C-alpha positions as CSV (number, residue, x, y, z in Angstrom):
1,M,-43.9,40.1,42.8
2,G,-42.4,38.1,40.1
3,M,-39.0,38.1,38.6
4,S,-40.4,40.0,35.4
5,S,-41.2,43.0,37.7
6,L,-37.7,42.7,39.4
7,G,-37.0,46.3,40.3
8,A,-40.3,47.7,40.2
9,G,-40.8,48.6,43.8
10,S,-36.8,50.1,44.4
11,G,-36.1,51.1,41.0
12,V,-32.5,49.7,41.7
13,L,-32.8,45.8,42.6
14,T,-33.3,45.0,38.8
15,Q,-32.7,42.2,36.3
16,D,-30.5,44.1,34.5
17,L,-28.0,44.7,37.6
18,I,-28.5,40.9,38.1
19,D,-27.0,40.3,34.5
20,K,-24.1,42.7,34.8
21,L,-23.1,41.4,38.2
22,K,-23.3,37.8,36.3
23,N,-21.3,38.6,33.3
24,A,-18.8,40.1,35.8
25,D,-18.4,37.0,37.6
26,K,-18.7,34.6,34.3
27,A,-15.5,36.9,33.3
28,Q,-13.5,36.4,36.3
29,Y,-14.4,32.4,36.5
30,V,-15.5,31.0,33.2
31,T,-14.2,33.0,30.7
32,P,-10.7,31.9,31.7
33,I,-11.3,28.0,31.5
34,D,-13.0,29.0,28.0
35,K,-10.0,30.3,26.8
36,K,-8.0,27.2,28.2
37,I,-10.4,25.1,26.4
38,L,-9.9,26.6,23.1
39,K,-6.2,26.5,23.6
40,E,-6.3,23.0,24.5
41,K,-8.6,22.3,21.5
42,S,-6.4,24.0,19.0
43,Q,-3.5,21.9,20.5
44,I,-5.2,18.7,19.8
45,S,-6.5,19.9,16.7
46,A,-2.6,20.6,15.7
47,F,-1.5,17.5,17.4
48,G,-3.3,15.4,14.9
49,I,-1.4,17.1,11.8
50,D,2.1,16.6,13.7
51,D,1.5,13.0,14.9
52,A,0.1,12.3,11.5
53,L,3.4,13.5,9.8
54,M,5.5,11.6,12.4
55,D,3.7,8.2,11.3
56,N,4.5,9.4,7.7
57,L,8.0,9.6,8.6
58,H,8.1,6.4,10.9
59,D,6.6,4.7,7.5
60,S,9.5,6.0,5.4
61,A,12.0,4.9,7.4
62,L,10.7,1.2,7.9
63,S,10.3,1.0,4.6
64,L,14.1,1.4,4.0
65,T,14.6,-1.3,6.9
66,Q,12.8,-3.8,4.6
67,F,14.5,-6.7,2.1
68,G,13.4,-5.8,-0.8
69,T,14.9,-2.0,-1.0
70,F,18.2,-3.0,-1.7
71,S,17.3,-6.5,-2.9
72,S,15.4,-5.3,-5.7
73,R,16.7,-6.2,-9.3
74,V,16.0,-4.6,-12.7
75,A,16.9,-6.8,-15.5
76,T,17.6,-5.4,-19.0
77,S,18.0,-6.9,-22.3
78,S,20.0,-5.0,-25.3
79,V,17.1,-6.4,-27.9
80,E,14.0,-6.7,-26.3
81,S,12.9,-8.3,-29.7
82,V,14.9,-11.5,-28.9
83,A,14.7,-11.9,-25.4
84,N,13.3,-10.5,-22.0
85,V,14.8,-10.9,-18.6
86,T,13.0,-10.5,-14.9
87,A,14.8,-10.9,-11.8
88,N,13.6,-11.7,-8.5
89,E,14.6,-10.0,-5.4
90,G,18.0,-11.0,-4.1
91,S,19.0,-13.0,-7.4
92,D,22.8,-12.2,-8.3
93,L,24.0,-9.3,-10.0
94,Q,25.4,-10.4,-13.2
95,S,25.6,-9.7,-17.0
96,F,25.7,-12.4,-19.8
97,S,25.1,-12.9,-23.4
98,L,21.9,-14.9,-25.5
99,D,22.3,-16.5,-28.8
100,V,18.9,-17.8,-29.8
101,S,19.2,-19.7,-32.8
102,Q,15.6,-21.7,-32.3
103,L,12.2,-21.0,-30.3
104,A,10.3,-24.0,-28.7
105,T,7.0,-24.3,-30.5
106,K,3.9,-26.5,-29.6
107,E,3.0,-29.4,-31.5
108,T,-0.1,-29.2,-34.0
109,D,-1.5,-31.8,-35.7
110,E,-4.6,-32.4,-38.3
111,S,-6.7,-35.0,-39.5
112,D,-7.5,-35.7,-43.0
113,S,-10.8,-34.1,-44.8
114,F,-14.5,-34.8,-43.5
115,G,-17.1,-33.2,-45.3
116,S,-18.9,-31.0,-42.2
117,A,-18.3,-31.0,-38.6
118,T,-21.2,-33.5,-38.0
119,D,-20.0,-36.2,-40.1
120,K,-20.2,-39.6,-38.5
121,I,-17.2,-40.8,-37.0
122,A,-17.6,-44.4,-36.6
123,T,-19.8,-47.3,-37.8
124,D,-20.0,-49.2,-34.7
125,D,-19.2,-49.0,-30.6
126,G,-15.6,-49.0,-30.2
127,S,-12.6,-47.1,-28.1
128,L,-9.6,-45.1,-29.5
129,T,-6.5,-44.1,-27.8
130,L,-5.0,-40.8,-27.9
131,D,-1.2,-41.5,-26.9
132,I,1.2,-38.3,-26.4
133,K,5.0,-39.2,-26.8
134,N,8.2,-37.9,-26.1
135,A,11.5,-37.1,-28.5
136,A,12.3,-40.2,-28.0
137,G,8.5,-42.2,-29.2
138,D,7.9,-43.0,-25.4
139,V,4.2,-42.6,-24.4
140,T,4.1,-40.1,-21.5
141,S,0.6,-39.6,-21.3
142,S,-2.3,-42.4,-22.8
143,Y,-6.1,-41.7,-22.6
144,D,-9.1,-43.8,-23.7
145,I,-11.9,-42.7,-25.6
146,D,-15.2,-44.2,-26.3
147,Y,-17.2,-44.0,-29.5
148,N,-20.1,-45.3,-31.5
149,A,-22.2,-45.1,-34.5
150,D,-23.6,-42.0,-33.6
151,M,-20.5,-40.2,-32.5
152,T,-19.6,-36.8,-35.0
153,L,-16.4,-35.2,-35.7
154,T,-18.0,-32.6,-32.8
155,D,-18.4,-35.1,-30.3
156,L,-15.2,-36.5,-30.8
157,R,-13.5,-33.0,-30.1
158,D,-15.4,-32.5,-26.6
159,A,-14.7,-35.8,-25.8
160,I,-10.9,-34.9,-26.3
161,N,-11.3,-31.8,-24.8
162,D,-12.8,-33.6,-21.9
163,K,-10.2,-36.2,-21.1
164,A,-7.2,-34.7,-22.4
165,G,-7.5,-30.6,-21.9
166,D,-4.8,-30.4,-19.6
167,E,-2.5,-31.4,-22.4
168,L,-3.6,-30.1,-25.4
169,H,-7.0,-28.5,-26.8
170,A,-9.0,-30.0,-29.7
171,S,-10.8,-27.8,-32.6
172,I,-12.3,-27.8,-35.6
173,V,-11.1,-25.7,-38.8
174,Q,-12.9,-25.3,-42.0
175,V,-10.0,-25.2,-44.1
176,G,-12.1,-25.1,-47.4
177,D,-15.6,-25.6,-49.0
178,G,-16.7,-29.1,-47.4
179,D,-13.6,-29.7,-45.9
180,F,-13.5,-29.9,-42.0
181,R,-10.4,-31.1,-40.0
182,L,-9.6,-32.0,-36.6
183,F,-6.8,-30.0,-35.3
184,L,-4.9,-31.2,-31.8
185,N,-2.9,-28.2,-30.4
186,A,-0.5,-29.0,-27.4
187,N,-0.9,-26.8,-24.2
188,K,2.9,-26.7,-24.3
189,E,6.1,-26.0,-25.7
190,G,8.9,-28.7,-26.7
191,A,9.9,-31.5,-28.4
192,D,7.9,-34.0,-25.9
193,Q,4.5,-33.1,-27.5
194,N,4.0,-36.1,-30.2
195,F,0.4,-37.3,-30.8
196,S,-1.1,-40.1,-32.2
197,I,-4.5,-41.9,-32.1
198,T,-5.0,-45.4,-32.5
199,D,-8.5,-47.4,-33.6
200,N,-8.3,-50.2,-31.0
201,D,-11.4,-52.0,-32.4
202,G,-11.5,-51.0,-36.2
203,N,-14.7,-49.2,-36.4
204,L,-13.9,-45.4,-37.2
205,S,-15.0,-44.7,-40.5
206,D,-12.7,-43.8,-43.5
207,D,-13.6,-40.6,-45.5
208,N,-16.2,-42.9,-47.4
209,G,-18.0,-43.7,-44.5
210,A,-16.5,-47.1,-44.8
211,S,-14.8,-48.8,-41.8
212,D,-11.5,-49.6,-42.7
213,G,-9.0,-48.6,-39.5
214,G,-10.2,-45.0,-39.6
215,T,-7.4,-43.2,-42.0
216,N,-9.1,-40.0,-41.0
217,L,-8.2,-40.0,-37.7
218,T,-5.3,-42.4,-37.6
219,D,-2.9,-43.0,-40.6
220,N,-3.8,-39.7,-42.3
221,M,-3.2,-37.7,-39.2
222,S,0.0,-35.1,-40.1
223,T,1.8,-32.5,-38.3
224,T,1.4,-29.1,-39.1
225,V,3.5,-27.7,-36.8
226,D,6.3,-29.6,-35.3
227,G,6.8,-29.4,-31.6
228,V,10.5,-28.4,-31.2
229,N,12.9,-27.4,-27.7
230,A,14.3,-24.0,-28.0
231,K,17.7,-23.8,-28.5
232,F,20.5,-20.7,-27.6
233,K,23.9,-20.4,-26.3
234,Y,24.3,-18.7,-22.6
235,N,27.7,-16.9,-22.8
236,G,28.8,-19.6,-25.6
237,Q,27.4,-22.4,-24.0
238,D,24.7,-24.8,-26.0
239,I,21.9,-24.8,-23.9
240,E,18.4,-26.7,-25.0
241,R,15.0,-26.5,-23.0
242,S,11.7,-27.4,-24.0
243,S,10.0,-24.0,-23.2
244,N,10.6,-20.3,-24.6
245,S,10.2,-19.1,-20.8
246,I,13.1,-20.6,-19.0
247,T,13.4,-20.2,-14.9
248,D,15.7,-23.3,-14.3
249,L,19.0,-21.5,-15.8
250,L,19.5,-19.1,-13.3
251,S,18.4,-18.8,-10.1
252,G,15.9,-16.3,-9.6
253,V,15.9,-15.1,-13.3
254,T,13.1,-15.7,-15.8
255,I,14.2,-15.4,-19.6
256,D,11.5,-15.3,-22.4
257,L,12.5,-15.8,-25.8
258,K,11.0,-14.1,-28.3
259,S,12.7,-14.6,-31.6
260,T,16.0,-15.8,-32.8
261,G,19.3,-13.6,-32.9
262,T,21.7,-12.2,-30.1
263,T,21.1,-10.0,-27.1
264,N,23.0,-9.0,-24.0
265,I,21.2,-9.1,-20.6
266,D,22.0,-7.1,-17.2
267,V,20.9,-8.1,-14.0
268,K,21.7,-5.0,-11.8
269,Q,20.5,-3.4,-8.7
270,D,17.3,-1.2,-8.7
271,R,18.9,1.5,-8.0
272,Q,15.6,3.6,-8.8
273,K,13.7,1.9,-6.1
274,I,16.6,3.0,-3.8
275,E,16.3,6.2,-4.7
276,D,12.7,6.9,-4.6
277,K,12.4,5.2,-0.9
278,I,15.1,7.3,0.4
279,N,14.1,10.5,-1.7
280,N,10.4,9.7,0.4
281,F,12.1,9.5,3.6
282,I,13.4,13.1,3.0
283,D,10.2,14.4,1.8
284,K,8.6,13.0,5.4
285,Y,11.5,14.0,7.3
286,N,11.5,17.4,5.8
287,S,7.5,18.0,6.3
288,A,7.4,16.9,9.5
289,M,10.5,19.3,10.5
290,F,8.5,22.2,8.9
291,Q,5.5,21.8,11.0
292,L,7.4,21.1,14.0
293,N,9.5,24.5,13.8
294,Q,6.3,25.9,13.2
295,D,4.4,24.7,16.5
296,T,7.2,25.1,18.6
297,K,8.8,28.6,17.7
298,S,9.4,30.9,20.5
299,S,9.0,34.5,20.5
300,Q,8.4,36.9,23.0
301,K,5.3,38.2,20.7
302,E,2.4,36.1,21.7
303,K,1.1,35.8,18.4
304,E,4.3,34.7,16.7
305,R,4.8,31.7,19.3
306,G,4.2,28.4,18.0
307,I,1.1,26.7,19.3
308,F,3.3,23.7,21.2
309,S,6.0,26.5,22.0
310,S,5.6,25.9,25.9
311,S,5.4,22.1,25.5
312,G,8.5,20.0,26.5
313,T,7.6,17.0,24.6
314,M,7.2,18.9,21.3
315,R,10.2,20.8,21.6
316,N,12.1,17.5,22.7
317,M,10.9,15.7,19.9
318,K,11.8,18.2,17.4
319,R,15.2,18.5,19.0
320,E,15.6,14.6,18.7
321,M,14.8,14.5,15.2
322,Q,17.2,17.2,14.5
323,N,19.8,15.6,16.0
324,L,18.8,12.4,14.5
325,I,20.7,12.7,10.8
326,N,23.8,14.0,12.1
327,S,24.2,11.4,15.1
328,V,23.2,8.0,12.9
329,G,26.5,6.6,11.6
330,G,29.8,5.3,12.7
331,T,31.9,2.3,11.6
332,G,30.4,2.6,7.8
333,G,30.0,6.4,8.1
334,M,27.7,8.5,8.2
335,L,24.4,9.6,6.4
336,Q,26.3,12.4,4.3
337,D,28.5,9.9,3.2
338,Y,26.0,8.4,1.6
339,G,24.1,11.2,-0.1
340,I,21.9,12.3,2.5
341,K,22.5,15.8,3.8
342,Y,21.2,19.0,4.9
343,G,20.9,22.0,2.5
344,V,21.6,25.6,3.2
345,D,17.6,26.1,3.8
346,G,18.1,23.5,6.5
347,R,16.4,20.8,4.7
348,L,17.3,17.5,3.8
349,S,18.2,16.4,0.4
350,L,20.0,13.4,-1.8
351,D,23.0,13.7,-3.7
352,S,22.3,10.8,-6.0
353,E,25.9,11.2,-7.5
354,K,27.2,10.2,-4.2
355,L,24.9,7.7,-3.3
356,N,25.8,5.9,-6.7
357,E,29.4,6.0,-6.5
358,Q,28.8,4.2,-3.1
359,L,26.8,1.5,-4.9
360,D,29.3,1.4,-7.5
361,K,31.8,0.9,-4.7
362,N,30.5,-1.8,-2.6
363,P,26.5,-2.3,-2.9
364,D,26.8,-4.6,0.0
365,N,28.5,-2.4,2.2
366,V,25.7,0.4,1.6
367,K,23.1,-2.5,2.1
368,A,24.7,-2.9,5.5
369,F,25.0,0.6,6.2
370,F,21.6,1.6,5.6
371,Q,19.8,-1.7,7.0
372,G,22.4,-3.6,9.2
373,G,24.7,-6.7,8.5
374,T,28.3,-7.4,7.8
375,F,30.3,-4.2,6.8
376,T,33.7,-4.7,5.1
377,N,36.3,-2.1,6.3
378,P,39.0,-0.6,4.1
379,D,41.5,-3.0,5.8
380,G,39.7,-5.7,4.7
381,T,38.1,-6.6,8.3
382,T,34.4,-6.7,9.0
383,T,32.2,-5.1,11.4
384,E,28.7,-5.8,12.5
385,L,26.4,-2.7,11.6
386,K,22.9,-2.1,13.2
387,G,21.5,-0.2,10.1
388,A,20.8,3.8,10.1
389,F,17.5,3.3,9.3
390,N,17.0,0.3,11.9
391,K,18.5,3.1,14.1
392,I,15.8,5.8,12.6
393,E,13.2,3.8,12.6
394,E,13.5,2.8,16.1
395,Q,13.8,6.6,17.2
396,V,10.8,7.8,15.6
397,S,8.9,4.7,16.9
398,K,9.1,5.5,20.4
399,Y,7.5,8.4,19.4
400,S,4.5,7.3,17.1
401,K,4.0,3.7,18.3
402,F,1.1,2.6,20.2
403,G,1.3,3.6,23.7
404,G,4.4,5.5,22.2
405,I,5.6,9.0,23.8
406,L,3.0,10.8,21.1
407,D,-0.1,8.4,22.5
408,N,0.4,9.5,25.9
409,Y,0.9,13.2,25.1
410,K,-2.3,13.2,23.2
411,N,-4.1,11.4,26.1
412,S,-2.8,13.8,28.5
413,M,-4.3,17.1,26.7
414,S,-7.5,14.9,26.3
415,H,-7.4,14.3,30.3
416,T,-6.9,18.1,30.4
417,L,-9.7,19.2,28.0
418,D,-11.7,16.5,30.2
419,S,-11.0,18.5,33.5
420,L,-11.6,21.9,32.1
421,E,-14.9,21.0,30.5
422,T,-15.8,19.5,34.3
423,Q,-14.6,22.9,35.8
424,K,-16.4,25.1,33.2
425,E,-19.5,22.9,34.1
426,K,-19.2,23.3,37.8
427,A,-18.1,26.9,37.4
428,T,-21.6,27.9,35.5
429,K,-24.0,25.7,37.8
430,R,-22.4,27.9,40.6
431,L,-23.2,31.2,38.9
432,E,-26.6,30.0,37.7
433,A,-27.1,28.7,41.3
434,K,-25.8,32.0,43.0
435,Y,-28.0,34.6,40.8
436,A,-30.7,32.3,40.8
437,T,-30.7,32.5,44.7
438,M,-29.6,36.6,44.6
439,A,-32.7,37.3,42.1
440,K,-35.2,35.0,44.5
441,R,-33.8,37.8,47.8
442,W,-34.1,40.9,45.5
443,S,-37.4,40.0,44.6
444,A,-38.4,39.8,48.0
445,Y,-36.9,42.7,48.8
446,D,-38.4,44.5,46.4
447,A,-41.8,43.2,47.4
448,M,-41.1,44.9,50.6
449,I,-39.7,48.1,49.5
450,S,-43.0,48.2,47.2
451,K,-45.2,47.4,50.2
452,L,-43.3,49.9,52.4
453,N,-43.7,52.8,49.6
454,A,-47.4,52.0,49.4
455,A,-47.9,52.3,53.1
456,S,-45.8,55.5,53.1
457,T,-48.1,56.8,49.9
458,T,-51.2,56.2,52.2
459,L,-50.0,58.1,55.1
460,T,-48.7,60.8,53.3
461,T,-52.3,61.0,51.6
462,M,-54.1,60.9,55.0
463,I,-51.8,63.7,56.5
464,D,-52.6,65.9,53.5
465,A,-56.3,65.3,53.9
466,L,-56.3,66.2,57.5
467,A,-54.2,69.3,57.2
468,P,-57.1,71.6,55.8
469,Q,-59.3,70.6,58.8
470,K,-56.5,72.5,61.6
């Protein structure tokens, strides 16, 4: 008798009964494990959010320990059309005036007129020398260029650019109808960029094609823009530089002169960057604490409990993060003294006015309090501070770092989930084996009962057949 006919003999030992018994056992041995697995998976999912929020909190605290936060500078010019200024991290905080009387210019020379860009420049082979001289007339660079009777004005332009392209640029400009000229344009500003061309062999052509020293490119070269240095007063002191971009006047400060005139320059601490980083930390802290409060919430009602309400690790982390703000501080004060405080809603906020008061009073002390360093006390003595955000970063890192508390907690949850999955698999196999055996036994019992029923029916029939003969 097959399993599909189970119960045909007895009418009692049916597959339906086995299924009911099996489901009852599953409810007792497998379903509780399923519930634990579901809870563990939910916790792992929720943990991923908390873990990411703690990483963000750590990164925001770490950024406040970095050099550039309190050393960044912002430079402003009262008249930007006169000069722009940029300042590197750590440059001195300062104010000064600039009175620009002359901008630096780039030297530009032009040749005499040629009939076209393809005019021949020489009657025979030879060479010319292009000299670059400083303001005193001394040659600072010299370039020899060979020519021949087939060289055109265009060829000469290309040869100059190939040889002396790092210092000047040669171009051909059509000034008028049948009037083409070679222009030499200095790459750098200043008075030390003066050009001259010397014909070494006397074979350069003049404007009539004759070979008389090449007056078009030598004697008749003229200056259209005189290269001069920039001149200005720095706080009343006369200064001269060869470029309009000045990097060597003040350490870490670049001044770009734009026009003549007067402007006032301020190099200040970039307070907006400081505020932005502190506000970023506050946002990340508030987000992390909101989620931790939700996840660790206690309640007598199961539906109102947080998913980590029974987790000592998560509750301890929340408690430490809550205490962090009030516990950080010491000789240099507390975070509240620098504008970082709890609001009535229990969230952190920044009082920008208080922060700026501290920065106005002593920016070095603010840096020391937040990042560590030498703090000057009211009595003039000094104290070495570790730095509030170094402490915060260190405390948060204890949880968020690779191999830290949260990593270990996650590994523990993953191990628990694996263990539960194994338990479920074993429990399911045991039930499958138990009820497979039960089905076989019941099938055998049912077959026996069926045979007995058949024998009983036969006997009854025989008895009934003999009865009328009595």
